[in-house]
N, C-alpha and C positions, 0 to 999 in steps of 0.2 A: 893526564889531566892538568897537572901543574908544571908542564914543561917550560913555561915562561911565566915569571913572576914580576909584577910591577910594584915597586915600593915608592910611595910618595912622601917626600920630606919638604919642609920649607918653613920660612918665617924666621925672624931673628931669635925668637924664643922657642923654636920648635924642638921637641924631643927627637932624639935620633934612635930611640928604641925600635921603631919600625925597621930601620936599616939593620940593626942587630938581629932581630927576629927573622927578617927576610933572608939575611945572610945564612943563618942557621938552616932555614928551610931549603934554600937553594943548594946548600952543601949536602944535606940529607937526601934530597930528592934528585940531585943532579940536574937542577933546573937552571935555565938562563935567567939572569937577574938584570933588570933595568931599573935605575933609580931616576926619578923625575922630581924636579922642583918647578912649581908654577908660580910666577909672580904676576901680580896685578899690573896692568899697563899704567904707565905714567900718564897723567891727563894731557892730552894733545893740545888743549886750549892754552897751555902754558906758553907755547911758542918757543923758538930757539933764543938763547942758549939754555933757557930754564928747563925745557923738556929733557935735553941731554943730561943736564945737571941732576935732574930727578931720576933719570933712568940708570945712570952709571952705578950709583950705590945699590940699586936693586939687583943689577946683574952681578956685581961683585959679591953681594950677600948670597945669591943663588949659587955662584961658583964655589964659594967657601963651604956652604952647606952640603953641596953635592960631593966635594972632595972629602969632607969629613965623613959623610955617610958611606962613601966608597971604602974608605979606610976601615970603618967599623964592620961593614958587610964582609969585606975580604978577611978581616981578622977572625970572623966567625966561619970562614971556609968557602964563601962564595968565590967563584972563579971569574975574574975579569968582568965585573958589572959594567953595563953600558950606562952612560949618563945622558939625560935629556934636560934641557932648560927651556921652558916654554913660557909664553906670555898669554894672559887672558884670565877668565874666570876659572879658578882652580878646580872646582867641582866639575864643570863642563869639560875642561881640557883633560883632566884625569880620566873621566868616564869615557870620553872619545878615544883617548890613547889606549885604554884597556880594551875597548871594543875593536877598534881598527887595527891594533897591533897584535891581536890574537893571543892576548894574555889569558892565563887560566886562573889567576889569582891576583888581587890587589891587596897590598898591605899598607895600612895607614895608621897614623897615631891620632890621639885625641887629647885635647887639653882639658884640664880640670877647670871647668867654669861653673859659675852659679847658674841656677835655672833662668833667672832674668837675663843675664848676659848671653846665655846660649840662645834664648828665645829672640833676643834683639839682633844678635850678630849672626845667628845661624851656625851651622857646623858643616865644614867641608866634608868631613868623614861621613856624617849622616846623609848628606846630599848624594855623595858618591854611592853609598850603600843602597840608597833608595832608587837610584837610577841606573845602576850598573847591571849589565847582563852577565857578569861573572861574580864569583864569590868575593866578598870583601872581608878581610881580617883586620879588626881594630885592635891595635896594641896600646894599652893605657900608658900614659905618662908615668914614669917612675918617680916616687917622692925624692926630693933632693936630700943630700946628706944632712942639711941643716934642719930637716923635718918639715919644711914648708910644703 
C-alpha cells in the first residue's frame, strides 16, 4: 500500500520534520521515497531581467531545502530519495504528483498559524488532504529550542 511515499517540503521557514518522518517510514516499510518542493511562479509581468532575478532565488531556496530534506530522510534510513522541484500552486502540484505518480502516501508538514492567518492564507496541507485521492499524513512543526 505504501510502496511509494511522497514527502512535500518547502518555503524558507518550512519545518523539515516531514522529511524525518517520511524517512523513518520509508526505512521501516521498504518504500521508495520522493521529496518534492513546489515554489510559486515568479510573476511573468515583471519582464526580463526582473523575472529571472526573481526566479533564481526561488530555485536556489528549493534546491537547498531539497538537499537538506534528503540528508534528514537518509539519516532516518531512507534509501536514495528522489528529488523533484516543481513550479506552480503547491496544493495543486502536490495533489497531481501524488495521483499521477502512483504514490500510496503523502507526508506534509503544517505551520503553527493563528485562526485568522490560516483562514486568510489557507493551508497547503489542508488543501492537499481535502483533494488527494491517497492518504495524507500531517506532521506538526516541532517547537524550536527557544520555546517559540
